[in-house]
N, C-alpha and C positions, 0 to 999 in steps of 0.2 A: 622615109622615116625608119623603116625596118633596117635598112642598110646603115643609117647613121647610128642607130642603137647598137648594132653589132660591130661597129668600127673599132679596130685595135687602138686607135688614138684616143678613144673614149672622150671625144669633145662634144658629143651631143648634149644639148641643154635639157633641163627639167621640162622646159616648155615644149621641146620636141617630143618628149615622152608623153606629155599630156595630149598633144596634138595627135600622136599616133593612136592613143587609146580612144580619143574622140572620133577620129576618122574610121577606125575599125568598127566601132559601135554603129556609126551611121551606115557604113557599108553593109553591115549585117542585115539591115532592113531590106536592102536590095537582094541579098542572098535568100532571105525568107520568101520574098516575092517570086523568086526563081525556083522555089521548091526545096531549097537546101536548109530546112528548118533546124536540124540538129547542129549544123555547122554555124548557122547564124547565132543560135543561143550560146554556143561555145565561144564564139568570137566576142560576144558582149560580156560574158562572164570573165573572159581573159582581160578585157579592158577594165572591168570593175576591180578585179584583183590587182592589176598593176597600179591603178589610181589609189586604191586603199594602201598599197605598199608604199607609195610616195608619201602619203599622209603619215604612215608609221615611221618612215625614215627621217622625214623632215618635220613638218607640222601641218595641221589642217588649215587649208585656205578656202575662202569662199568660192574661188574659181574651181578648185579640185572637187569640192563638195558638190558644186553645181554640175560638174562633168559626170560625177557618179550618179547624181539624180537624173541627168540626161540619159545615161546608159540604162538605168532602170526603166526610164520612160520608153526607150526603144525595146527593152525586153518585154514590157507590158504590151507594146504594140504587136509583137510577133507571137505572143503567148495566148493562152485561153484558160478558162476555169480558175482553179485555185492558184496556179502559177501566175496568172495575170493579177489576181488580187494581191498576192505577195509582192509582185514587182511594183504595183501602184503604191502599196504601203511604204516600200523602200524609197520610191521616188519622192513621196511626200516627206518622209523622214529626212532624207539628205538635202532636199531643197530647203526644208525648215531649218536645218542646221546651218546651211549657207546663209540664209536670211538672218539668223541670229548674229552672225559675224559681220554682216554687211547690210545694215538696215537703211542705207541710202541707195541701194540697188534694187529696183523693182523686178528684175528678171527672176530671181529665185522665188520671190513672193508670188508672182504671176503663175509660175508653174506649180507651186504647192496648192494654190487655189484651184487650178484646173484638176489636179490630182484628187482633191477632196470632193469636187463636184462629181467627177466620174465614179469615185468610190461610193458616193451616195446613190447615184442612178443605177449602179450595178447591184446594189443591195448589200454591199459590204458594211456600210454604216447603217445602224438602225434608224437614226434620226439625222436630219440635216444639222450640221454643226453651225454655230453662230459665228459667221465670218464677216459680219457687218463692218467691224472696225478694221479688219485686214483689207477689205475691199476699198474702204475710204482712204486708208493709208496708201494703197497701191495707186489709186486714181490721183491722189495728191502728188505722189512722187513722179508719176509718168507725165502729168500735166506740167509740172515744174521743169522736168527734163526737156519736154517738147518746146517750151518757151526759151530755154537756154541754148539748146543745140538745134538751131533752126534749119540746118542743112543735113541733118543726120537721119537716115532711113529708120534706124531702130528707135530713135527718140520719137519719130513721127508716128510709128505704128504702136508705140507702147500703150497709149490710151485705148486704141482699138483692141489690142490683145486683152486688156483688162475687161473691156466691155464684152468681148466674146466669152471670157471666163464667167462674168457676172450673169449674162443671159443663159449660159449653159447651166449655171448653178440653180437659177430659178425655173429652168425648163422652158424658156421662151425665146428661142432664136429666130423663129420665123418672122415676127413683126419687124425685126431689125436687120434682116439679111441684106437688103439692098444698100442700106446706109453703110454697113460694115464693109461690104465688098468695094463700095465707092471709096471709102477711106483707105483701104489697102491699096487699091489701084492708083489713087492720087499720089500717095506717098511713094509708090514704086516709080511712077512716071516722073516724079520730080527729083528724087534722090537715090533711087534704088538701082539694083542690077538684077539680071536673071538669077544669079546665085542667091541673092537676098530674098527675092520673091519665092524661090524654091523652098527656102527655110520656112516661110509662112505656110506654103502648101504642105510641107512635111508635118508641120505642127497640126494643121487641120486634119491631115491624113491620120495622124496618131489618134486624135479624138474620135474620128470615124471608126477606126479599127477597134477601139475599145468599146464604143457604143454598139457595134454590130453584135447582135446576140448570137449565142451558141447554145449547145445543149445544157451546159452547166447553169445551175440556179443557185445564187448565193443565199445565205441564211435569211436576209431581210428583203429579198426581191418580192415584188407584188405585181399583179396585173397592171396596176396604175403606173408603176415605175417602168414596166416593160413598154407600155404604150408611149410614154413620154420619151423613153430611150429611142424607140423606133422613129418617132417624129423628129427628134433632134438629128438623128442620123440622116433622115431623108432630106432635111434642109441643107445639111452640109454636102451630101452626095449630089443632089439635084441642082443646087444653086451655088452656094458659097465656094466650095472647093472646086466645083466644075468651072465656074466663071473665072476664077484665078488661074487655074491650070491651063486654060485656053490661051492666056497671055504669053506663055513662054513656049508654046508648042511651035 
């Protein structure tokens, strides 16, 4: 993609530029895991800048706004403290804008709900927002898509993704962990590939990284929130994420 972008013939598509930015942001998480934190953050910021530039040159699209939201999602994953709070806020903002432009697509809606849940448990938000209507809309959209696209992995796990967000929001993952893992595993065995399952694992890994506490304490953090945060992290680390990661090792 880098070579295509630099080609003298200038035949690279806008889609190729979007893919380059997306891949660079995803790769940055691996860089951070290898200890190259500064390079990882710089790579993600470059992707965000390029995607925003495409929106300025052409027009905003739900796909590009979601890609920017995804880049901020990865920035939140590799950051900590106020930088993480800021990245989560931007993640929420860009997925919300994508959702406003494509209200038949549950993907940005799912991610903005996850962002809000995490912002609450981190203490960024003073009170839990009222997301009842959005969760109902997300479940309706994903259930309808699952019925229509009967051989599609992403349609199959859409409802599960929403349930993960919902249980995360109320702070009760543990009672549902076995059912959720079974749903992910069944969808993967029937329609998925290792690459698609890895995307699920990366999503859960993002949630875990954000839930993992550090020395920073947000304005509205409390002992109760911290205890719930630790409990949610433990469920993911010891069961859900671990069980799914074993499938592709």
